[in-house]
TIKOLFI-795894 format. One record per residue: residue number from 0; residue in one letter; x, y negated, z of N, C-alpha, C in turn. Coordinates in nm, 3 decimals. Atoms other than C-alpha are relative to their C-alpha. Layout:
PT  seza  semi      n_X      n_Y      n_Z     ca_X     ca_Y     ca_Z      c_X      c_Y      c_Z
PT   NUM     A        X        Y        Z        X        Y        Z        X        Y        Z
...
***
This chain:
PT  seza  semi      n_X      n_Y      n_Z     ca_X     ca_Y     ca_Z      c_X      c_Y      c_Z
PT     0     M    0.096   -0.108    0.004    1.371    0.134   -0.696   -0.101   -0.027   -0.112
PT     1     E    0.095    0.013    0.111    1.146    0.196   -0.996   -0.143   -0.016    0.053
PT     2     K    0.140    0.023   -0.038    0.781    0.087   -0.981   -0.076    0.131    0.016
PT     3     E    0.068   -0.131   -0.008    0.665    0.445   -1.045    0.032    0.070    0.132
PT     4     E   -0.041   -0.063   -0.126    0.864    0.568   -0.745   -0.068   -0.070    0.118
PT     5     M    0.067    0.075   -0.106    0.723    0.290   -0.527   -0.148    0.035    0.006
PT     6     L    0.142   -0.033    0.006    0.369    0.369   -0.643   -0.025    0.140    0.058
PT     7     S    0.012   -0.136   -0.050    0.419    0.738   -0.567    0.012    0.003    0.152
PT     8     K   -0.018    0.006   -0.146    0.545    0.661   -0.215   -0.121   -0.067    0.066
PT     9     L    0.115    0.071   -0.054    0.260    0.415   -0.156   -0.123    0.090    0.002
PT    10     K    0.113   -0.092    0.010    0.005    0.674   -0.270    0.008    0.104    0.112
PT    11     A   -0.019   -0.099   -0.107    0.152    0.928   -0.025   -0.031   -0.061    0.136
PT    12     I    0.023    0.070   -0.127    0.133    0.670    0.255   -0.150   -0.018    0.026
PT    13     I    0.143    0.030   -0.022   -0.234    0.582    0.199   -0.089    0.124   -0.003
PT    14     K    0.082   -0.121    0.014   -0.355    0.938    0.130   -0.073    0.042    0.128
PT    15     P    0.072   -0.043   -0.122   -0.434    1.025    0.497   -0.116   -0.092    0.041
PT    16     Y    0.102    0.097   -0.040   -0.653    0.715    0.527   -0.117   -0.009   -0.099
PT    17     V    0.101    0.009    0.106   -0.859    0.768    0.210   -0.100    0.114    0.012
PT    18     K    0.105   -0.101   -0.008   -1.192    0.947    0.232   -0.051    0.040   -0.138
PT    19     N    0.047   -0.024    0.136   -1.263    0.928   -0.142    0.117    0.051   -0.085
PT    20     D   -0.113   -0.060    0.072   -1.021    1.172   -0.311    0.002   -0.039   -0.147
PT    21     E    0.006    0.037    0.142   -1.143    1.081   -0.660    0.060   -0.139   -0.022
PT    22     A   -0.055    0.135    0.010   -1.059    0.714   -0.604    0.152    0.003    0.014
PT    23     L   -0.144   -0.011   -0.018   -0.712    0.814   -0.484    0.066    0.058   -0.125
PT    24     E   -0.053   -0.059    0.123   -0.658    1.029   -0.794    0.006   -0.103   -0.113
PT    25     N    0.007    0.102    0.105   -0.755    0.732   -1.014    0.067   -0.130    0.040
PT    26     L   -0.070    0.117   -0.051   -0.527    0.491   -0.826    0.075   -0.073   -0.111
PT    27     T   -0.072    0.084    0.095   -0.402    0.202   -1.039    0.047   -0.124    0.076
PT    28     E   -0.045    0.124   -0.065   -0.240   -0.134   -0.967   -0.118   -0.087    0.042
PT    29     N    0.118    0.082   -0.030   -0.590   -0.285   -0.957   -0.087    0.058    0.111
PT    30     T    0.079   -0.064   -0.106   -0.715   -0.050   -0.685    0.006   -0.084    0.128
PT    31     D    0.013    0.076   -0.124   -0.839   -0.241   -0.381   -0.011    0.099    0.117
PT    32     F   -0.002   -0.093   -0.112   -0.770   -0.070   -0.048   -0.134    0.011    0.072
PT    33     I    0.124    0.001   -0.077   -1.093   -0.173    0.124   -0.120    0.038   -0.088
PT    34     N    0.118   -0.023    0.083   -1.347   -0.179   -0.162    0.004    0.131   -0.078
PT    35     D   -0.008   -0.119    0.083   -1.218    0.107   -0.379    0.031    0.127    0.079
PT    36     L   -0.044   -0.118   -0.075   -1.056    0.339   -0.125   -0.067    0.014    0.136
PT    37     N    0.073   -0.002   -0.128   -1.279    0.257    0.174    0.091    0.015    0.121
PT    38     I   -0.090    0.002   -0.115   -0.982    0.205    0.405   -0.042   -0.117    0.089
PT    39     N    0.044    0.110   -0.087   -1.099    0.007    0.707    0.119   -0.084    0.045
PT    40     S   -0.106    0.095   -0.032   -0.902   -0.287    0.840    0.097    0.053    0.105
PT    41     A   -0.090   -0.059   -0.100   -0.765   -0.095    1.139    0.098    0.097   -0.066
PT    42     N   -0.088   -0.093    0.071   -0.630    0.176    0.911    0.094   -0.072   -0.095
PT    43     L   -0.085    0.079    0.089   -0.494   -0.089    0.677    0.126   -0.046    0.074
PT    44     V   -0.116    0.036   -0.083   -0.267   -0.203    0.961    0.093    0.121    0.011
PT    45     D   -0.081   -0.124   -0.006   -0.151    0.161    0.997    0.075    0.022   -0.131
PT    46     V   -0.063   -0.015    0.132   -0.081    0.173    0.623    0.122   -0.093   -0.009
PT    47     I   -0.110    0.097    0.008    0.134   -0.140    0.648    0.116    0.040    0.091
PT    48     L   -0.106   -0.048   -0.090    0.325   -0.001    0.947    0.074    0.117   -0.064
PT    49     D   -0.062   -0.113    0.069    0.386    0.319    0.749    0.087   -0.047   -0.117
PT    50     V   -0.077    0.057    0.111    0.503    0.113    0.449    0.132   -0.054    0.052
PT    51     E   -0.123    0.054   -0.059    0.753   -0.066    0.673    0.099    0.112    0.032
PT    52     E   -0.086   -0.112   -0.039    0.886    0.266    0.799    0.058    0.073   -0.122
PT    53     V   -0.044   -0.077    0.117    0.904    0.449    0.465    0.098   -0.079   -0.086
PT    54     F   -0.086    0.082    0.087    1.060    0.161    0.272    0.111   -0.073    0.078
PT    55     D   -0.099    0.064   -0.087    1.269    0.039    0.570    0.005   -0.151   -0.023
PT    56     I    0.013    0.144    0.018    1.143   -0.318    0.537   -0.084   -0.056    0.114
PT    57     E    0.085    0.066   -0.099    0.976   -0.572    0.763   -0.096   -0.091   -0.074
PT    58     I    0.103    0.078    0.068    0.649   -0.725    0.650   -0.057   -0.102    0.098
PT    59     D    0.050    0.106   -0.086    0.559   -1.061    0.802   -0.151   -0.014   -0.013
PT    60     N    0.146    0.014   -0.002    0.201   -1.161    0.883   -0.056   -0.060   -0.128
PT    61     E    0.047    0.063    0.123    0.169   -1.383    0.576   -0.007    0.102   -0.115
PT    62     S   -0.002   -0.103    0.104    0.266   -1.097    0.345   -0.104    0.108    0.028
PT    63     M    0.096   -0.103   -0.039    0.051   -0.853    0.540   -0.142   -0.036   -0.045
PT    64     E    0.133    0.045    0.039   -0.259   -1.062    0.471   -0.024    0.011   -0.149
PT    65     K    0.013   -0.008    0.145   -0.190   -1.042    0.097   -0.009    0.144   -0.049
PT    66     M   -0.005   -0.140    0.042   -0.162   -0.661    0.091   -0.139    0.063    0.002
PT    67     I    0.137   -0.051    0.004   -0.523   -0.594   -0.003   -0.022    0.095   -0.117
PT    68     D    0.012   -0.092    0.112   -0.463   -0.405   -0.326    0.138    0.055   -0.036
PT    69     V   -0.125   -0.068    0.036   -0.198   -0.186   -0.487    0.100   -0.096   -0.063
PT    70     K   -0.090    0.091    0.072   -0.055   -0.456   -0.715    0.071   -0.096    0.097
PT    71     A   -0.058    0.093   -0.097   -0.001   -0.707   -0.432    0.097    0.073    0.092
PT    72     S   -0.085   -0.077   -0.090    0.145   -0.437   -0.209    0.132    0.036   -0.066
PT    73     L   -0.123   -0.034    0.072    0.394   -0.322   -0.472    0.088   -0.122   -0.018
PT    74     S   -0.074    0.125    0.018    0.494   -0.682   -0.536    0.072   -0.040    0.130
PT    75     I   -0.058    0.036   -0.129    0.555   -0.747   -0.165    0.111    0.098    0.038
PT    76     I   -0.103   -0.100   -0.029    0.746   -0.419   -0.121    0.125   -0.029   -0.082
PT    77     E   -0.112    0.028    0.088    0.964   -0.502   -0.420    0.077   -0.125    0.047
PT    78     E   -0.061    0.125   -0.048    1.027   -0.855   -0.288    0.084    0.026    0.127
PT    79     K   -0.071   -0.028   -0.126    1.127   -0.724    0.057    0.122    0.089   -0.023
PT    80     L   -0.112   -0.089    0.029    1.352   -0.454   -0.089    0.116   -0.077   -0.064
PT    81     N   -0.103    0.077    0.071    1.539   -0.713   -0.295    0.066   -0.107    0.087
PT    82     K   -0.060    0.101   -0.089    1.623   -0.931    0.007    0.130    0.049    0.058
***
């Protein structure tokens, strides 16, 4: 799967949890879920569960803790898809 396609899917997943539409529009690999998008930790768990469902992967606790920004999340998704 191409990185652009993964980013597009990830953006669709996080959209319902983002209160700042402008930050979502300006989403980059450096976007932090908590600081930039104001996604709280409870919703971050929902995002990760949605990622597992959409990409049909399983994310372990160690990887989950690293998914704090777009770049790390894409890296983990890519790693899990390639297993």
